[in-house]
C-alpha positions as CSV (number, residue, x, y, z in Angstrom):
1,M,14.4,-15.0,35.3
2,I,16.6,-14.5,32.2
3,A,14.8,-17.4,30.3
4,T,11.4,-15.9,31.2
5,T,12.2,-12.4,29.9
6,T,13.8,-13.6,26.7
7,M,11.1,-16.2,25.8
8,P,8.7,-13.7,24.1
9,G,11.5,-12.1,22.1
10,L,12.6,-15.6,21.0
11,K,9.1,-16.6,19.9
12,Q,8.8,-13.3,18.0
13,A,12.1,-13.9,16.2
14,E,11.0,-17.5,15.3
15,K,7.7,-16.2,13.9
16,I,9.5,-13.6,11.8
17,A,11.9,-16.2,10.5
18,Y,9.0,-18.5,9.7
19,E,7.2,-15.7,7.8
20,N,10.3,-14.7,5.9
21,N,10.9,-18.3,4.9
22,K,7.3,-18.6,3.7
23,L,7.7,-15.5,1.6
24,H,10.8,-16.9,0.0
25,K,9.1,-20.2,-0.8
26,R,6.1,-18.3,-2.3
27,L,8.3,-16.2,-4.5
28,C,10.2,-19.3,-5.7
29,R,6.9,-21.1,-6.4
30,L,5.3,-18.2,-8.3
31,V,8.4,-17.5,-10.4
32,G,8.9,-21.2,-11.1
33,E,5.2,-21.4,-12.2
34,A,5.5,-18.4,-14.5
35,I,8.7,-19.8,-16.0
36,G,7.0,-23.2,-16.6
37,D,3.7,-21.9,-17.9
38,F,5.4,-19.7,-20.6
39,K,8.5,-21.8,-21.1
40,M,10.7,-18.8,-20.3
41,I,13.9,-20.5,-19.6
42,E,15.2,-23.6,-21.4
43,E,18.3,-25.9,-21.4
44,G,21.5,-24.0,-22.2
45,D,20.0,-20.5,-22.0
46,K,22.1,-17.6,-21.0
47,V,19.7,-15.3,-19.1
48,M,20.6,-11.6,-19.0
49,V,19.0,-10.1,-15.8
50,C,18.6,-6.4,-16.2
51,L,19.5,-5.0,-12.8
52,S,18.4,-1.4,-12.1
53,G,19.1,-1.3,-8.4
54,G,15.4,-1.3,-7.5
55,K,13.6,-3.8,-5.3
56,D,12.0,-5.8,-8.2
57,S,15.2,-6.5,-10.2
58,Y,17.1,-7.4,-7.0
59,A,14.3,-9.9,-6.1
60,L,14.3,-11.3,-9.6
61,L,18.0,-12.0,-9.6
62,D,17.9,-13.5,-6.1
63,I,15.1,-15.9,-6.9
64,L,16.5,-16.9,-10.2
65,L,19.8,-17.8,-8.5
66,T,17.9,-19.9,-6.0
67,L,15.9,-21.7,-8.7
68,R,19.0,-22.3,-10.8
69,E,20.5,-24.3,-7.9
70,R,17.4,-26.5,-7.9
71,A,16.9,-26.8,-11.7
72,Q,17.0,-30.0,-13.6
73,I,18.3,-28.0,-16.6
74,H,21.4,-25.9,-17.0
75,F,21.3,-22.2,-17.7
76,D,23.6,-19.3,-17.0
77,I,22.9,-15.9,-15.5
78,V,24.6,-12.6,-16.1
79,A,23.5,-9.4,-14.4
80,V,23.6,-6.2,-16.5
81,N,23.2,-2.6,-15.3
82,L,23.0,0.4,-17.6
83,D,24.7,3.4,-15.9
84,Q,22.9,6.3,-17.6
85,K,25.0,8.9,-15.9
86,Q,22.2,10.3,-13.8
87,P,23.3,12.8,-11.1
88,N,24.4,11.3,-7.9
89,F,24.1,7.7,-9.2
90,P,26.2,5.5,-6.8
91,A,28.2,3.7,-9.4
92,D,29.9,1.3,-6.9
93,V,26.8,-0.1,-5.3
94,L,25.8,-2.7,-7.9
95,P,29.4,-3.9,-8.7
96,N,30.1,-4.4,-5.0
97,Y,26.9,-6.3,-4.4
98,L,27.4,-8.6,-7.4
99,R,31.0,-9.3,-6.5
100,N,29.9,-10.2,-3.0
101,I,27.3,-12.8,-4.3
102,N,29.7,-14.0,-7.0
103,V,27.5,-13.3,-10.0
104,P,29.0,-12.4,-13.4
105,F,28.0,-8.9,-14.4
106,H,28.5,-6.2,-16.9
107,I,28.1,-2.5,-16.3
108,E,27.2,-0.6,-19.5
109,N,28.1,3.1,-19.4
110,Q,26.0,5.3,-21.6
111,D,25.1,8.9,-21.0
112,T,21.4,8.8,-22.0
113,Y,20.6,11.3,-19.2
114,S,22.1,14.2,-21.2
115,I,20.2,13.2,-24.3
116,V,16.9,13.0,-22.5
117,K,17.4,16.4,-20.7
118,R,18.3,18.0,-24.1
119,V,15.2,16.6,-25.9
120,I,12.5,16.7,-23.2
121,P,11.3,20.1,-21.9
122,E,11.8,20.9,-18.3
123,G,9.1,19.5,-16.0
124,K,7.9,16.9,-18.5
125,T,8.0,13.2,-17.8
126,T,11.2,11.7,-19.4
127,C,10.4,8.0,-18.7
128,S,9.2,7.2,-22.3
129,L,12.2,8.4,-24.2
130,C,14.6,7.1,-21.5
131,S,12.9,3.7,-21.8
132,R,13.3,3.6,-25.6
133,L,17.0,4.5,-25.4
134,R,17.6,2.0,-22.6
135,R,15.9,-0.8,-24.5
136,G,18.0,-0.3,-27.6
137,I,21.2,-0.3,-25.6
138,L,20.2,-3.5,-23.7
139,Y,19.4,-5.3,-26.9
140,R,22.9,-4.5,-28.2
141,V,24.5,-5.6,-24.9
142,A,22.5,-8.9,-25.1
143,D,24.0,-9.5,-28.5
144,E,27.5,-8.8,-27.3
145,L,27.2,-11.0,-24.3
146,G,25.6,-13.9,-26.2
147,A,22.4,-13.8,-24.0
148,T,19.5,-15.9,-25.3
149,K,16.9,-14.4,-22.9
150,I,16.5,-10.9,-21.5
151,A,14.8,-11.0,-18.0
152,L,13.0,-7.9,-16.7
153,G,11.7,-7.3,-13.2
154,H,8.1,-6.3,-14.0
155,H,5.6,-8.0,-11.6
156,R,1.9,-8.6,-11.6
157,D,1.0,-5.1,-10.5
158,D,3.0,-3.7,-13.5
159,I,1.1,-6.0,-15.8
160,M,-2.3,-4.9,-14.4
161,E,-1.4,-1.2,-14.5
162,T,-0.3,-1.4,-18.1
163,F,-3.5,-3.2,-19.0
164,F,-5.7,-0.4,-17.6
165,L,-3.4,2.3,-19.0
166,N,-3.9,0.9,-22.5
167,M,-7.6,0.6,-21.9
168,F,-8.3,4.0,-20.4
169,F,-5.8,6.1,-22.4
170,G,-5.0,4.0,-25.5
171,S,-8.4,2.4,-26.4
172,K,-6.8,-1.1,-26.5
173,L,-7.1,-4.4,-24.7
174,K,-3.4,-4.8,-24.4
175,G,-1.2,-5.6,-21.4
176,M,2.4,-6.4,-20.6
177,P,3.1,-10.0,-21.8
178,P,5.2,-12.4,-19.6
179,K,7.2,-13.4,-22.7
180,L,7.6,-11.6,-26.0
181,Q,9.8,-11.1,-29.0
182,S,11.7,-7.8,-28.9
183,D,10.8,-5.1,-31.3
184,D,14.0,-5.6,-33.2
185,G,13.0,-9.3,-33.8
186,K,16.3,-10.6,-32.4
187,H,15.6,-11.3,-28.7
188,I,13.2,-13.1,-26.3
189,V,12.2,-10.9,-23.4
190,I,10.8,-12.6,-20.3
191,R,9.2,-11.4,-17.1
192,P,9.5,-14.2,-14.5
193,L,7.9,-12.1,-11.8
194,A,4.6,-12.0,-13.8
195,Y,2.6,-13.8,-11.0
196,V,4.3,-11.9,-8.1
197,R,2.6,-9.1,-6.2
198,E,4.5,-5.9,-5.6
199,T,3.8,-6.1,-1.9
200,D,5.8,-9.3,-1.8
201,T,8.8,-7.8,-3.6
202,E,8.7,-4.8,-1.2
203,R,8.8,-7.0,1.8
204,Y,11.4,-9.3,0.3
205,A,13.7,-6.3,-0.3
206,E,13.4,-5.4,3.4
207,V,14.1,-9.0,4.5
208,K,17.1,-9.3,2.2
209,N,18.3,-5.8,2.9
210,F,19.1,-5.1,-0.7
211,P,21.2,-1.9,-1.3
212,I,18.3,-0.1,-3.1
213,I,19.2,2.7,-5.5
214,P,16.5,5.4,-5.8
215,C,14.6,5.5,-9.1
216,D,14.1,9.3,-9.2
217,L,17.7,10.4,-9.5
218,C,17.0,11.8,-12.9
219,G,14.5,14.3,-11.4
220,S,11.7,13.2,-13.7
221,Q,8.1,13.6,-12.5
222,E,6.3,10.3,-11.8
223,N,3.9,9.2,-14.5
224,L,0.7,10.5,-13.0
225,Q,-1.6,8.3,-15.1
226,R,0.2,5.1,-13.9
227,K,0.1,6.4,-10.3
228,Q,-3.7,6.9,-10.6
229,I,-4.1,3.4,-11.9
230,K,-1.9,2.0,-9.1
231,N,-4.0,3.8,-6.5
232,M,-7.2,2.5,-8.1
233,L,-6.0,-1.1,-8.0
234,R,-4.9,-0.9,-4.4
235,E,-8.2,0.7,-3.3
236,W,-10.1,-2.1,-5.1
237,D,-7.9,-4.7,-3.3
238,K,-8.8,-3.2,0.1
239,K,-12.5,-2.7,-0.5
240,Y,-13.3,-5.6,-2.8
241,P,-11.1,-8.6,-2.0
242,G,-10.8,-10.9,-5.0
243,R,-11.6,-8.3,-7.6
244,V,-8.0,-7.7,-8.7
245,E,-7.3,-11.4,-8.7
246,N,-10.3,-12.0,-11.0
247,I,-9.2,-9.3,-13.4
248,F,-5.6,-10.7,-13.5
249,S,-7.0,-14.2,-14.2
250,S,-9.2,-12.8,-17.0
251,L,-6.0,-11.8,-18.9
252,S,-5.4,-15.5,-19.5
253,T,-9.0,-16.5,-20.2
254,I,-9.9,-14.5,-23.3
255,V,-13.0,-15.3,-25.4
256,P,-12.5,-13.4,-28.8
257,S,-16.0,-14.4,-30.0
258,H,-17.5,-12.4,-27.1
259,L,-15.6,-9.2,-27.8
260,M,-15.7,-6.9,-30.9
261,D,-12.4,-7.3,-32.6
262,R,-13.1,-8.5,-36.1
263,S,-9.4,-9.3,-36.7
264,Q,-9.6,-11.8,-33.9
265,F,-12.9,-13.4,-34.7
266,D,-14.6,-13.7,-38.1
267,F,-18.1,-12.3,-37.2
268,A,-18.9,-11.7,-40.9
269,E,-18.8,-15.4,-41.8
270,L,-20.5,-16.7,-38.6
271,K,-23.1,-19.3,-39.5
272,V,-25.3,-21.6,-37.5
273,T,-24.0,-25.1,-37.0
274,G,-26.9,-26.9,-35.3
275,T,-24.6,-28.1,-32.5
276,D,-24.2,-27.0,-28.9
277,L,-21.3,-24.7,-28.1
278,P,-19.8,-24.9,-24.6
279,D,-18.8,-21.3,-24.8
280,G,-21.8,-20.2,-26.8
281,D,-23.9,-17.1,-26.4
282,I,-25.2,-16.3,-22.9
283,A,-26.9,-13.1,-24.0
284,F,-30.1,-14.1,-22.1
285,D,-28.4,-14.8,-18.8
286,E,-28.7,-11.8,-16.5
287,E,-25.9,-13.0,-14.2
288,P,-23.2,-14.7,-16.4
289,C,-20.9,-15.1,-13.4
290,E,-23.3,-16.9,-11.1
291,S,-22.0,-20.3,-12.0
292,R,-18.5,-19.6,-10.6
293,D,-17.4,-20.8,-7.2
294,T,-17.7,-18.1,-4.5
295,T,-16.3,-17.6,-1.1
296,S,-18.4,-17.2,2.0
297,Q,-18.2,-13.4,1.5
298,G,-19.5,-13.7,-2.0
299,H,-16.3,-13.0,-3.8
300,Q,-15.3,-15.1,-6.8
301,T,-12.6,-17.6,-6.2
302,I,-10.1,-17.8,-9.1
303,H,-7.3,-20.4,-9.4
304,L,-4.5,-19.4,-11.7
305,H,-3.5,-22.1,-14.2
306,T,0.0,-23.2,-13.0
307,Q,0.7,-26.5,-14.9
308,R,4.4,-27.0,-15.2
309,N,6.2,-27.6,-18.5
310,T,8.5,-30.5,-17.6
311,Q,11.1,-29.5,-20.2
312,S,11.5,-26.0,-18.9
313,A,12.7,-24.2,-15.8
314,G,9.3,-24.7,-14.3
315,E,10.8,-27.8,-12.7
316,L,13.0,-25.5,-10.6
317,D,11.2,-25.7,-7.4
């Protein structure tokens, strides 16, 4: 009788464990692919992981620690948190967590909260100024710690949202790059979660039971424009499966000759060559996307380029 009653519960527990393990493997694979594709981490790097206490930065640190154990190259990790002296910030949470998992860390104490509250009118979004202040401080800390890479926890959804924010409100085709030089010209900033969906970091945080610190302690109102874009993308994902994946893939398959930026393509000096061009004009084709593979539902199937760089941390998994 006991075995009969406990069997369904046992099977459910095994199923949950299986799904959790599959999630972990997927995160390791996607992070490893991003690292390899963009050569984010190299032999001898000291990676400064910016840890805010949110789900994404926890996931980033956790996956990087896993990948480092499997890597064929050596690199160090140091976690850094900026305590901005926001009201009710639980200052002991991150130090306790990092000590428990035996990760070197540095807590930088800077009262940027008072500066922001003094400069920004009540009720206005403070995120922009707060971000600029935080960025400058983290660059300085990276210098002091001897970090060669600064790792941020932005994921695929952040990249997509930024792309549409710049398009809708900034009149630019500009996103959030997976790797870039810092604006002071002294650091390389990387985003190893570039291929990871936010739904995966949300679930991973639940599985790992990370001690999440709320991101609204400052009392700032949420960026309404970003919230609208986030809702738009999630609605598309539900109604039109494959659309968001196609848009994300398009960020890495740009054809400057078929846009209108004269700084990226010399339209003025364009001449006939008399030879066929594989990516030539398709102005007379009514359905330029017909040649792509489609699923049985008619949605385009996109495969992200994930070729590894054998000399980088893409070898990690």
